[in-house]
C-alpha positions in Angstrom: -77.1 153.0 -33.4 -75.7 150.3 -35.3 -77.8 147.4 -36.3 -76.1 144.1 -36.0 -77.3 141.0 -37.7 -77.3 138.0 -35.5 -75.7 135.3 -37.5 -76.8 131.9 -36.8 -74.0 129.6 -36.0 -74.2 126.4 -37.9 -73.0 123.5 -36.1 -70.4 121.6 -38.0 -71.0 118.0 -37.7 -68.0 116.2 -36.6 -67.3 113.2 -38.6 -67.0 110.4 -36.1 -64.7 107.6 -36.9 -66.9 104.6 -36.7 -65.4 101.4 -35.5 -64.4 99.8 -38.7 -63.4 96.2 -38.4 -60.5 95.4 -40.6 -60.0 92.0 -42.1 -57.3 91.4 -39.5 -59.7 92.2 -36.7 -62.4 89.9 -38.1 -59.9 87.1 -38.5 -58.7 87.4 -34.9 -62.3 87.4 -33.7 -63.1 84.3 -35.8 -59.9 82.7 -34.5 -60.9 83.4 -30.9 -64.3 81.9 -31.4 -62.8 78.9 -33.2 -60.3 78.5 -30.3 -63.1 78.6 -27.8 -65.1 76.1 -29.9 -62.2 73.7 -29.9 -61.8 74.0 -26.2 -65.5 73.2 -25.4 -65.3 69.4 -25.8 -62.3 69.1 -23.5 -64.0 71.4 -20.9 -67.2 69.4 -21.1 -65.3 66.1 -20.7 -63.5 67.5 -17.7 -66.8 68.6 -16.1 -68.3 65.2 -16.7 -65.3 63.6 -15.2 -65.6 65.7 -12.1 -69.3 64.9 -11.8 -68.4 61.2 -12.1 -65.9 61.5 -9.3 -68.4 63.1 -7.0 -71.0 60.4 -7.9 -68.4 57.7 -7.2 -67.7 59.2 -3.8 -71.4 59.3 -3.0 -71.7 55.7 -4.1 -68.9 54.7 -1.8 -70.6 56.4 1.1 -73.9 54.8 0.3 -72.3 51.4 0.1 -70.7 51.8 3.6 -74.1 52.9 5.0 -75.7 50.0 3.3 -73.3 47.6 4.9 -73.9 49.1 8.3 -77.7 48.9 7.9 -77.4 45.3 6.7 -75.3 44.5 9.8 -78.0 46.2 12.0 -80.7 44.1 10.3 -78.8 40.9 11.0 -78.2 41.9 14.6 -81.9 42.8 15.2 -83.0 39.5 13.6 -80.6 37.5 15.9 -82.0 39.3 18.9 -85.5 38.5 17.8 -84.8 34.8 17.4 -82.9 34.6 20.7 -85.7 36.5 22.6 -88.4 34.3 21.0 -86.5 31.1 22.0 -86.0 32.4 25.5 -88.4 30.8 28.0 -88.7 33.9 30.2 -91.5 36.2 29.1 -90.6 39.2 31.3 -91.6 42.8 30.6 -88.0 43.7 29.8 -87.7 40.8 27.3 -91.0 42.0 25.6 -89.6 45.5 25.4 -86.3 44.2 23.9 -88.3 42.1 21.4 -90.4 45.2 20.4 -87.2 47.3 20.0 -85.6 44.5 17.9 -88.6 44.4 15.6 -88.5 48.2 15.3 -84.8 48.1 14.5 -85.3 45.4 11.9 -88.1 47.4 10.2 -86.0 50.6 10.3 -83.0 48.8 8.9 -85.0 47.2 6.1 -86.4 50.6 5.1 -82.9 52.2 5.1 -81.6 49.3 3.1 -84.4 49.8 0.5 -83.8 53.5 0.3 -80.0 53.1 0.0 -80.3 50.5 -2.7 -82.7 52.8 -4.7 -80.3 55.7 -4.3 -77.3 53.5 -5.3 -79.1 52.2 -8.4 -80.0 55.8 -9.3 -76.4 56.9 -9.0 -75.2 54.0 -11.1 -77.7 54.9 -13.9 -76.6 58.6 -13.7 -72.9 57.7 -13.7 -73.4 55.5 -16.7 -75.0 58.3 -18.6 -72.3 60.7 -17.5 -69.6 58.3 -18.5 -71.1 57.9 -22.0 -71.2 61.7 -22.4 -67.6 62.1 -21.1 -66.3 59.5 -23.6 -68.4 61.2 -26.4 -66.7 64.5 -25.7 -63.2 63.1 -25.3 -63.7 61.4 -28.7 -65.0 64.6 -30.2 -61.9 66.4 -28.9 -59.7 63.8 -30.5 -61.6 64.0 -33.8 -61.2 67.7 -33.8 -57.5 67.4 -33.4 -57.4 64.9 -36.3 -59.5 67.2 -38.5 -57.2 70.1 -37.7 -54.2 68.1 -38.8 -56.0 67.0 -42.0 -57.0 70.6 -42.8 -53.4 71.8 -42.2 -52.2 69.0 -44.6 -54.7 69.9 -47.3 -53.9 73.6 -46.9 -50.2 72.8 -47.4 -51.0 70.6 -50.4 -53.1 73.3 -52.1 -50.4 75.9 -51.5 -47.8 73.7 -53.1 -50.1 72.8 -55.9 -50.8 76.5 -56.6 -47.1 77.2 -56.5 -46.3 74.4 -58.9 -49.1 75.6 -61.3 -47.8 79.1 -61.1 -44.3 78.0 -61.8 -45.5 76.0 -64.8 -47.4 78.9 -66.1 -44.4 81.2 -65.6 -42.2 78.7 -67.5 -44.6 78.5 -70.4 -45.0 82.3 -70.5 -41.2 82.7 -70.4 -40.7 80.2 -73.2 -43.5 81.8 -75.3 -41.8 85.2 -74.8 -38.4 83.9 -75.8 -39.7 82.0 -78.8 -42.0 84.8 -79.8 -39.1 87.4 -79.8 -36.8 85.1 -81.8 -39.1 84.1 -84.5 -40.8 87.4 -85.2 -41.1 87.6 -89.0 -43.7 89.1 -91.2 -46.3 86.6 -92.1 -47.8 86.5 -95.6 -51.3 85.5 -96.3 -52.1 84.4 -99.8 -55.5 84.7 -101.3 -55.0 82.0 -104.0 -57.0 78.8 -103.6 -55.0 75.7 -103.1 -55.1 73.1 -105.7 -56.4 69.7 -104.7 -55.4 66.6 -106.6 -58.2 64.1 -107.3 -57.5 60.6 -108.4 
């Protein structure tokens, strides 16, 4: 019988290609984030504008309800005054007087509640309006800054180009003059005589 050696198989590790972000990929990610950042103020201003519109609609509804309850209060007060001036003190007149008093109390409570709600809505809408104007101004300022940064980028590019051109001209002139005037230079070791008066 033949003896066989069992060879252990070594697993070869596969080299996995890790997700390497290239410079182009990073720039596009940064550009996406920058684009989203620029869009945020306009989105916030739009949301605040929508909230303002809903608050204005609520305020209109509250004002109409307030007018109705004020009209009910006036009517109940008129009924009370007419019933009090009336000479007949029948049971139906007393019931009408009690109902008129209840209606006036109820109308005054609703007027108070509606005025509180209306004042709350006006305070909230004033805050929302301030925030909306803040974000619209921020959006405008971002656009202005974008234009300024584009202008400075163009200015720096043109400045770099002009500096490069100037350096190239100087280098070209140096090369031309250096080639034309190449001559052996002699250095003397003798001291120069100086005249003293």
